[in-house]
Phi, psi and omega in degrees: 000337181298328181278346183274342177071222185296321180299321178296320178294319179294317178296319179294319177298315178299318179296317179297318180295315181296315179294319179298316178295319180296318178295317179297316181295318177296321178295321178296318179297316180294317181294325180295327182275334189249334186254148175276168181295328181292324178293318179296318178297321179296315179295317179298317179297319179295316179295321178296319177298315177298321179297317179296317181296315180295318179297317180296319179296320178293322177296315179296320178295319179295320178296320178294320178295320179296316179297319179295316180295322178295318179291324177295319180294316180294324178295318182287332177286331180282328186264000000 
């Protein structure tokens, strides 16, 4: 792919998207035939919970970074 340049990157991106969609669609078909609605709800709830926790941690980390940068800036302006 290194020799194909931009065209190679575009083709690789297209391939990744097509394969990803195909895997997702196949997973939905398999899950629809094998899993009950309660299992799907349980998995969705767990994934939603993990998403909320990760988002909250990133928000807290960003707030800490802003506070640190603000104190560093005020310290450098005083000195």
